[in-house]
C-alpha positions as CSV (number, residue, x, y, z in Angstrom):
1,M,-4.5,-17.3,-1.7
2,D,-1.1,-18.6,-0.3
3,L,1.2,-15.7,0.7
4,N,4.1,-18.0,1.6
5,F,6.8,-19.5,-0.6
6,T,8.3,-22.9,0.1
7,V,11.8,-23.4,1.6
8,E,13.1,-24.4,-1.9
9,E,11.6,-21.3,-3.5
10,E,13.2,-19.1,-0.8
11,E,16.5,-20.7,-1.5
12,F,16.0,-20.0,-5.2
13,R,15.3,-16.4,-4.3
14,E,18.7,-16.2,-2.6
15,E,20.4,-17.7,-5.7
16,V,18.7,-15.2,-8.0
17,R,19.4,-12.2,-5.7
18,E,23.1,-13.1,-5.5
19,W,23.5,-13.6,-9.2
20,I,21.7,-10.4,-10.2
21,G,23.7,-8.4,-7.6
22,E,26.9,-9.6,-9.3
23,N,25.8,-9.3,-12.9
24,V,23.3,-6.4,-13.4
25,P,24.9,-3.4,-15.1
26,K,25.3,-0.3,-12.9
27,V,23.1,1.8,-15.1
28,F,20.0,-0.1,-14.0
29,K,20.9,0.1,-10.3
30,L,21.2,3.9,-10.5
31,G,17.9,4.3,-12.4
32,R,19.4,7.1,-14.4
33,G,16.7,7.8,-16.9
34,R,16.0,5.5,-19.9
35,N,18.8,3.0,-20.7
36,T,20.2,2.4,-24.2
37,R,20.0,-0.6,-26.5
38,A,23.7,-1.2,-25.7
39,D,22.8,-1.4,-21.9
40,R,20.0,-3.8,-22.6
41,D,22.1,-5.9,-25.0
42,L,24.7,-6.3,-22.2
43,W,22.1,-7.3,-19.6
44,Y,20.1,-9.6,-21.8
45,G,23.2,-11.2,-23.1
46,R,24.2,-12.1,-19.6
47,L,20.8,-13.5,-18.9
48,A,20.8,-15.5,-22.1
49,E,24.2,-17.0,-21.3
50,K,22.8,-18.0,-17.8
51,G,19.7,-19.4,-19.5
52,W,17.4,-17.0,-17.6
53,L,16.4,-14.5,-20.2
54,C,13.2,-16.2,-21.3
55,H,12.2,-16.8,-17.7
56,S,8.6,-17.7,-18.3
57,W,9.2,-20.1,-21.2
58,P,9.1,-23.9,-21.1
59,E,12.3,-25.8,-21.6
60,D,11.3,-27.2,-25.0
61,A,11.0,-23.6,-26.2
62,G,14.4,-22.5,-24.8
63,G,13.4,-21.3,-21.4
64,P,14.4,-22.6,-17.9
65,G,11.0,-24.3,-17.4
66,W,10.5,-22.6,-14.0
67,S,7.3,-22.9,-12.0
68,L,5.1,-19.9,-11.9
69,A,6.3,-19.2,-8.3
70,K,9.9,-19.1,-9.5
71,Q,9.0,-16.8,-12.4
72,F,7.4,-14.5,-9.9
73,I,10.5,-14.6,-7.6
74,F,12.8,-13.8,-10.5
75,K,10.8,-10.8,-11.6
76,D,10.6,-9.6,-8.0
77,E,14.3,-9.7,-7.6
78,A,15.1,-8.3,-11.0
79,S,12.8,-5.3,-10.3
80,K,14.5,-4.6,-6.9
81,S,17.7,-4.1,-8.8
82,G,16.0,-1.8,-11.4
83,A,16.7,-4.3,-14.2
84,P,14.2,-5.1,-17.0
85,H,12.8,-8.6,-17.2
86,G,13.1,-8.8,-21.0
87,D,12.0,-7.0,-24.2
88,M,8.7,-7.5,-26.0
89,G,10.2,-10.6,-27.7
90,V,10.6,-12.3,-24.3
91,T,7.5,-11.1,-22.6
92,M,4.9,-10.8,-25.4
93,I,5.5,-12.2,-28.9
94,G,7.6,-15.2,-27.7
95,P,4.9,-16.7,-25.5
96,L,2.3,-16.0,-28.3
97,L,4.5,-17.8,-30.8
98,I,4.9,-20.7,-28.4
99,Q,1.1,-21.0,-28.3
100,Y,0.0,-20.1,-31.8
101,G,3.1,-20.2,-34.0
102,T,3.7,-22.8,-36.7
103,P,6.7,-25.1,-36.3
104,E,8.6,-23.1,-38.9
105,Q,7.8,-19.8,-37.1
106,K,9.0,-21.2,-33.8
107,E,12.2,-22.4,-35.4
108,R,12.8,-19.0,-37.0
109,Y,12.0,-16.6,-34.2
110,L,12.3,-18.3,-30.8
111,P,16.1,-19.1,-30.8
112,K,16.9,-15.5,-31.8
113,I,14.9,-14.3,-28.8
114,T,16.5,-16.7,-26.3
115,A,19.9,-15.8,-27.5
116,A,19.2,-12.0,-27.2
117,E,20.0,-11.6,-30.9
118,E,16.8,-9.9,-31.9
119,M,14.8,-7.2,-30.1
120,W,11.1,-6.6,-30.8
121,C,8.7,-3.8,-30.8
122,Q,4.9,-3.6,-31.0
123,G,2.9,-2.1,-33.8
124,Y,-0.6,-1.5,-32.3
125,S,-1.6,2.1,-31.9
126,E,-2.4,4.4,-34.8
127,P,-3.3,8.1,-35.0
128,N,-7.0,7.2,-34.9
129,A,-6.7,3.9,-33.0
130,G,-5.4,4.3,-29.5
131,S,-7.8,3.2,-26.7
132,D,-10.2,2.2,-29.4
133,L,-7.6,-0.1,-30.9
134,A,-10.1,-2.0,-33.1
135,N,-10.4,1.2,-35.2
136,L,-7.0,0.5,-36.7
137,A,-6.6,1.1,-40.4
138,L,-3.1,-0.1,-41.5
139,R,-4.0,-1.9,-44.7
140,A,-2.6,-5.3,-45.7
141,V,-3.5,-6.4,-49.2
142,R,-2.6,-9.9,-50.4
143,D,-0.4,-10.0,-53.4
144,G,0.8,-13.5,-54.3
145,D,3.1,-14.7,-51.5
146,H,3.1,-11.4,-49.7
147,Y,0.9,-8.9,-48.0
148,V,1.5,-5.2,-49.1
149,L,1.2,-2.9,-46.1
150,D,0.3,0.8,-46.3
151,G,-0.4,3.0,-43.3
152,Q,1.0,4.2,-40.1
153,K,1.5,3.1,-36.5
154,T,2.4,5.6,-33.7
155,W,3.8,5.5,-30.2
156,T,5.8,2.4,-31.2
157,S,8.1,1.8,-28.2
158,S,11.8,1.4,-29.1
159,A,11.0,1.1,-32.8
160,S,14.2,2.8,-33.9
161,E,16.3,0.3,-31.9
162,S,14.4,-2.9,-32.7
163,D,15.1,-5.6,-35.2
164,M,11.5,-7.0,-35.5
165,I,8.0,-5.8,-35.1
166,F,4.7,-7.5,-34.5
167,I,1.8,-5.7,-36.2
168,L,-2.0,-5.6,-36.2
169,T,-3.2,-5.0,-39.8
170,R,-6.6,-4.5,-41.5
171,T,-7.0,-7.3,-44.0
172,D,-10.8,-7.0,-44.5
173,S,-12.7,-3.7,-44.0
174,T,-16.1,-5.0,-45.2
175,L,-17.1,-7.0,-42.1
176,D,-19.7,-5.7,-39.7
177,K,-17.7,-5.8,-36.5
178,K,-14.5,-3.8,-36.7
179,Q,-12.8,-6.4,-34.4
180,N,-13.1,-8.8,-37.3
181,G,-10.9,-8.4,-40.4
182,I,-7.8,-7.8,-38.3
183,T,-4.7,-10.0,-38.9
184,F,-1.7,-10.4,-36.7
185,M,1.7,-10.6,-38.5
186,V,5.4,-10.0,-37.9
187,A,8.0,-8.2,-40.0
188,S,11.7,-7.3,-40.0
189,M,12.3,-3.6,-39.3
190,D,14.7,-3.4,-42.2
191,T,11.9,-4.4,-44.7
192,P,11.9,-1.9,-47.6
193,G,9.0,0.5,-47.1
194,I,9.1,0.5,-43.2
195,E,10.4,3.9,-41.8
196,T,10.6,5.1,-38.2
197,R,10.5,8.7,-37.1
198,P,11.3,9.3,-33.4
199,I,8.9,11.3,-31.3
200,R,10.6,13.7,-28.9
201,Q,8.8,13.5,-25.6
202,L,8.2,15.8,-22.6
203,T,11.1,14.0,-20.9
204,D,13.4,15.0,-23.8
205,E,13.8,11.4,-24.8
206,E,12.9,9.7,-28.1
207,H,11.7,6.3,-26.8
208,F,8.6,6.3,-29.0
209,C,8.3,6.5,-32.8
210,E,5.9,7.0,-35.6
211,T,6.3,4.0,-37.9
212,F,5.3,4.3,-41.5
213,F,4.5,1.5,-44.0
214,T,4.7,2.4,-47.7
215,E,4.1,-0.7,-49.9
216,A,6.0,-2.8,-47.4
217,R,5.9,-6.4,-48.5
218,V,5.6,-9.0,-45.7
219,P,5.7,-12.7,-46.6
220,V,2.4,-14.6,-46.1
221,E,4.2,-17.0,-43.8
222,N,4.7,-14.2,-41.3
223,V,1.0,-14.2,-40.4
224,I,0.5,-15.5,-36.8
225,G,-2.7,-17.4,-36.2
226,K,-5.6,-17.2,-38.7
227,V,-6.2,-14.4,-41.2
228,D,-8.9,-11.9,-40.1
229,Q,-8.9,-13.3,-36.6
230,G,-5.9,-11.4,-35.0
231,W,-8.1,-9.6,-32.5
232,T,-8.1,-12.6,-30.2
233,L,-4.3,-12.6,-30.1
234,A,-4.1,-8.9,-29.7
235,K,-6.4,-9.0,-26.6
236,Q,-4.3,-11.8,-25.0
237,L,-1.1,-9.8,-25.4
238,L,-2.7,-6.7,-23.9
239,M,-3.8,-8.6,-20.8
240,H,-0.2,-9.8,-20.2
241,E,1.1,-6.3,-20.8
242,R,-1.3,-4.8,-18.3
243,V,-0.2,-7.3,-15.6
244,S,3.4,-6.4,-16.3
245,I,2.7,-2.6,-16.1
246,G,0.8,-3.0,-12.8
247,S,3.2,-5.4,-11.2
248,A,4.1,-4.2,-7.6
249,D,7.7,-5.5,-7.9
250,G,8.2,-3.0,-10.7
251,Y,7.5,0.0,-8.4
252,R,9.1,-1.1,-5.1
253,D,12.6,0.1,-6.1
254,T,11.2,3.5,-7.0
255,L,9.4,3.9,-3.7
256,D,12.4,2.7,-1.7
257,K,14.5,5.4,-3.4
258,V,11.9,8.0,-2.4
259,A,12.0,6.8,1.2
260,T,15.8,7.1,1.2
261,L,15.5,10.6,-0.2
262,A,13.1,11.5,2.6
263,R,15.8,10.4,5.1
264,T,18.6,12.5,3.5
265,V,16.8,15.7,2.4
266,E,16.0,18.3,5.1
267,L,12.8,20.3,5.5
268,N,12.9,23.1,8.0
269,G,16.1,21.8,9.4
270,K,15.0,18.2,9.9
271,P,15.0,15.1,7.7
272,A,11.9,15.2,5.5
273,I,10.8,11.8,6.9
274,E,10.2,13.5,10.3
275,N,7.5,15.7,8.7
276,D,4.1,14.2,9.5
277,H,2.6,14.9,6.1
278,I,5.6,13.3,4.2
279,R,5.7,10.3,6.6
280,Q,2.0,9.7,6.2
281,R,2.1,9.8,2.4
282,L,5.0,7.4,2.4
283,A,3.2,5.0,4.7
284,K,0.1,5.1,2.5
285,L,2.1,4.4,-0.6
286,Y,3.8,1.4,1.0
287,I,0.3,0.2,2.1
288,D,-1.0,0.7,-1.4
289,L,2.0,-1.2,-2.9
290,D,1.5,-4.1,-0.5
291,A,-2.2,-4.2,-1.5
292,L,-1.1,-4.3,-5.2
293,R,1.4,-7.1,-4.4
294,A,-1.4,-9.0,-2.7
295,I,-3.5,-8.7,-5.9
296,G,-0.5,-10.0,-7.8
297,L,-0.2,-13.0,-5.5
298,R,-3.9,-13.7,-5.9
299,G,-3.3,-13.7,-9.7
300,L,-0.3,-16.1,-9.2
301,T,-2.5,-18.4,-7.1
302,Q,-5.2,-18.4,-9.8
303,A,-2.5,-19.2,-12.4
304,L,-1.2,-22.0,-10.3
305,R,-4.7,-23.4,-10.4
306,G,-4.8,-23.2,-14.2
307,S,-6.6,-19.9,-14.8
308,P,-5.1,-17.6,-17.4
309,P,-4.8,-13.8,-16.9
310,G,-8.3,-12.3,-17.2
311,T,-9.8,-8.8,-17.1
312,E,-8.6,-8.5,-13.5
313,S,-5.3,-7.5,-15.1
314,S,-7.0,-4.1,-15.6
315,I,-7.0,-3.7,-11.8
316,N,-3.2,-4.2,-11.7
317,K,-2.7,-1.7,-14.5
318,L,-5.0,1.0,-13.1
319,Y,-3.8,0.8,-9.5
320,G,-0.1,0.3,-10.3
321,S,0.1,3.2,-12.7
322,E,-1.5,5.6,-10.3
323,I,0.7,4.5,-7.4
324,L,3.7,5.3,-9.6
325,Q,2.5,8.8,-10.3
326,A,1.8,9.5,-6.6
327,T,5.3,8.2,-5.8
328,T,7.1,10.5,-8.2
329,D,4.9,13.4,-7.2
330,L,5.9,12.9,-3.6
331,A,9.6,12.7,-4.5
332,Q,9.3,16.1,-6.2
333,E,7.7,17.6,-3.1
334,I,10.5,16.3,-0.9
335,Q,13.3,17.5,-3.2
336,G,11.7,20.9,-3.8
337,P,13.2,23.1,-6.5
338,V,16.2,20.7,-6.9
339,A,13.8,18.2,-8.5
340,K,13.6,20.5,-11.5
341,L,17.3,19.9,-12.4
342,W,17.7,17.3,-15.1
343,G,21.0,15.7,-16.2
344,E,23.9,13.7,-14.7
345,D,24.9,16.6,-12.4
346,A,21.6,16.4,-10.6
347,M,21.7,12.7,-9.8
348,G,23.4,10.5,-7.3
349,D,22.8,6.9,-6.3
350,T,19.6,7.7,-4.4
351,E,18.6,10.8,-6.4
352,N,16.7,11.0,-9.7
353,P,15.6,13.9,-11.9
354,W,12.3,13.5,-10.2
355,S,10.4,16.0,-12.3
356,K,11.5,14.0,-15.4
357,S,10.4,10.8,-13.8
358,A,7.0,12.3,-12.8
359,A,6.5,13.6,-16.4
360,G,7.3,10.1,-17.8
361,S,4.9,8.4,-15.3
362,R,2.0,10.2,-16.9
363,A,2.3,7.9,-19.9
364,F,1.5,4.9,-17.6
365,T,-2.1,5.9,-17.3
366,I,-2.4,6.2,-21.0
367,F,-0.7,3.4,-22.9
368,S,-2.1,-0.1,-22.9
369,G,-5.5,1.4,-22.4
370,T,-6.2,4.6,-20.4
371,S,-7.3,4.6,-16.8
372,E,-10.8,5.5,-18.0
373,I,-10.8,2.4,-20.2
374,Q,-9.6,0.2,-17.3
375,R,-12.3,1.5,-15.1
376,N,-14.9,0.7,-17.7
377,I,-13.5,-2.9,-18.0
378,I,-13.5,-3.3,-14.2
379,S,-17.0,-2.1,-13.8
380,E,-18.5,-4.1,-16.6
381,R,-16.5,-7.3,-16.8
382,V,-15.2,-7.7,-13.2
383,L,-18.0,-6.2,-11.1
384,G,-20.8,-7.0,-13.6
385,M,-22.2,-3.4,-13.5
386,P,-24.5,-2.3,-16.4
387,R,-23.2,0.2,-19.0
388,G,-24.1,3.7,-17.9
């Protein structure tokens, strides 16, 4: 594993850092809760104009054609500013279309993503298919040149703000293995018969939705890959998502804000950072984050050698999500009762409504496979342990 970047790559880092510093909207720098579609449109539009939005894509697909090392550096610097790297179109369905899409599908969808003109959401989870995703039941029945979809998805991130959705559907329920008979397809969110209902969360936000399909007609040409063989594509996307969720660069900015908080908030008449207990917990979190970053660099090294993301992505997801929870819990302890105040009046440049952040962080050990599922994957597929 190589922990050093070349001189050229470090010069690229400086270029990225300077540009992001001048162009990232202030809302991301402050970290004031969940940003809006308008905030993301502004940021993604600037990235698209620069040619950096689809940072992991090859040039012939509309990306910058960066090396893996430069992609890593871009994500690192964007995360330090609190800015997102791209929506699910950029990070998930786009790369899948590049690999599996037909020429017609690439021509239809990729330019809209690179220009930040269409935002995507993911239709995976259902009321009875969460961690056991292969239990999904959203029915898709072939009717001439269309599939007719009936059923429900839930916990659909940003569904009410999205233009497009990629969906796992059940096209054959007669096969022995439930992983078979699943087909991957895409649809416009304004398709008649598709309805979203926001879910109000513990954080008082409505980021997630229930998404209902009632005789929604989706063209046959919207199927990605082969009919009844969508499970392979679904697993590949989940591995990439878990790497993203567990990426150390995504949590560094949050931990730095907590360290700044510890220097400004007083406990017993002294800065909180002078308290041995607080200082030791901060130090442990930085050590844990450095370990997570090393895992990420190991994955980068493997990718540079030609190995795709594997089940080791579960390590990133498990470890990273638990670091985030520990970080927000520590922030609450430092702030004390003030942490319970939510809203603009409770926040400054280095303050967050930390109880709200802590509540939101609980979802990170649930979505994309719970921590229990990740531990099973690690024990069985990474460590080679027998099933218990």
